[in-house]
N, C-alpha and C positions, 0 to 999 in steps of 0.2 A: 503495498500498499505505499502512495508515493505520500508527498509532504507531511503535517503534525496538524493532526486537532487538537486544537484546545480546550475544545469543548464551548467555548465560548457562540461558536453559528453553527448551526447547519453547512455543511458542505457538500457540495453533488457529488453524488455517487454512481457513480455505472458497473453494473453487477453483472457478469456474464451467465446466460441461463440456456437451460435446453427445450426443446419442446418434441413432444411421443406424439406418435401417428395417433394418436388418439388427440392431442390438442393439450396433453400434460405438459403444465410448464413447472420444471425445476430449476432452482436458481441457486446458483453455486456460489455461497457468501466468500468461500476462499479465493475465486476469483474475480478479483472487483480491482476499482480502481479509485481512491480519492482525491480529488481534484485538491490541489494547495489553494489555487486564487478561484472564487466563483465566478462565473460570466455575468458578465454586465446586465447582459441580456438573453433572452431566448425567443426564437419565435416556432411556432405554432401553426402548420397549415392544414387545411384541410379543404378538399376540392368536389366537386359535386360533380359527376360525369352524366352527360346527358346522351341519348341517342344523335344519330348524324342524320340531314335530309330528312325530305320528307315526300309527300305522297306527289306527283306531277301535277303541274298545275296547279299544286296551292300558293295561295300569297302570304307569306307570313311561316313562321315554325314555331311552333306550341313546345318545342324543347321538352320533348319527353324523357321522363326520368329512368333514369338507368339504375345507378349506384352512387354510395357517397365511399370513394377513395380512404384508401388506409391513410390517418394522420401522417405527419412528417415535422420533425422538429431539428431545429438549427440552431448553434450558437460557438462562439469562440473560446477556447479557453488559454489563460496565460501559464507556462511552465515554465516556474526559474528555475536557476541554478546558479545564481550570484550571492546568493545568501542572504540578501535584504530581506526576502519571506519568513524563509527558517535556514535555521545553519546546519539542520539535521538533514534534510531535503538531499536526495540523490542526482548527480548530474543531468544537467539536460536533456541527454541522448539517453542513459538509461529510464529516466522516466516516460519519454516518448514511447521509448521501445514497452515497456511495461503497458500503458497503454495502447498500444497498440495489438501487445498480447491476450490483455480482457477483450478487444473488440476483432480480434481478426479470425483468421479461419482455426475451424475444428479439424481436428485431424482425423479422430474418430467417425465422426458425423458427414466429413468430405466436400464440408460447406461452410460460407462462413456461419459466425455466431450471434447469437440472438443476444440482445442487451436488456437491462432492466437499469431507467434511470430514474433517479429516486431524488428528490430536491425539494425541500419544503412540500408545499402541495401537489407538486408534480411528482408524476407516476406515470413512466411510459416507457412498454413495451413496444421492441421495435431492432433493426439491424441495419448497420451502419450503411451509408452507400457512398460515401465518400469521407477522407480523410487530408488536409492540406496543410501542410507543416510550414510558416515561415516565420525564419532565425532572423533575430532583431538585434540581438548583441552579443560580442563577441570578443572572448581575453585574447588576448595578444598574436599569441599562438592558433589563432582560429575557431579554436575549439567555441561552439556556441553558450551561451552564458542565460539567454533569455527567449524562447518562440512562440509564435501564438501559434494554436492549433484549430482549423473550423474545422467542424465534424457537421455533418448530414446523418439522419437516420428515416428510413421510414417504419411506419408501425403494423403491427399487425394483432389480428385475435384471435382466440382459438373458437373454434365452433361452437362452446358453451359459452362464450361471452358475445360472439356474432348472435346465439338468438338470446340472449339476455337482451341486447341490446336494439336489435331488431322490434320488442317486443315491451322496454321499461315505461313506453307512455301509456298503458292500459294501466287504467286507475283502477277499475275493479278487479285486476287480478297480480296487481304489486301492491307488495309489503313495504309500512313505514316504520319500521319499530325504534322504538325509544332504549339506548341501552340503560342496561340494568348493573351496579354495582358488582365485578365477578365473571362479568359475559365476555367473550369470546369470538372472534368472527368466527373462527371455524365450528364452532358450538352454534351459531346462529343461522350458519348456511344448513350445521344437519335438522335444526329446528324446521327451518322455511321448505327446503327443498329434499331432506332426508339424505344430505350428500354433502360430507364437509369439506369436500375439496373445490369447494368450488370459493372460496373464502379468496383467491387470488383476482377472479372477476368483479368480485363485489368490491373488493378493495380500488380497484382501478376504476368502478364507477360511482362509486362514492368522495373519491381522490384522497382516498388514506394512503399518505405516505409509509405508513407502520401500521399493519392490521395489528400489531402486538398491542398497542396502545388506545386501546377505546377510552372513551369520556362518559361516566353516567351522565341521562341527559341528552346524549347525544344521538342524531333522529339517523340511522343509515335505511336506505331503500334497497329493497329485494326484489329484483324485475322476474317476471313470470318467465319461465322456461318455455320453452316452444315446444 
């Protein structure tokens, strides 16, 4: 884990995860990267896809809806090895190598890794689509002391989450539950769905950055399953 967290503020953490053939997400807490400096901002993009073209002779086009595409997140990270931010930080090349290892190719799955991004209320599951490194400060020897890393991710949804999100606007079937002392998200998922494994999907839908920290009085949405 790169950098030093003093517990003074929440630092963005990028963690590798795998998705099984049935859509179950497994997070590898040991394969993660905590940023040294939080990004100044991040951009979240959602796009809507419409069918192209129309009937012959039609004047205008009503843009028939097809789907909502997977969300995209992008942001810049500052990687520092000058000692200004942390005297215990690894050098820039090592930090970038560690970050690339968390985001990169999974030899066992023979494809790019899936990632979980957690920062405050942001909890995003996706895969890196691009990583651009711009070195901005150097030692007299030419070794880099600072770099800006631009990252782009495209999201993904498990089949269970897709079913949840497709139907979560049905008020007659949705469950709004007020958290009580001692409640846990897996237990509440079992109460509603008779299956505790939906806790990650419910955490994402409710914008929870830590599913283990529920606050009594907090209200959580449990949408219907298809």
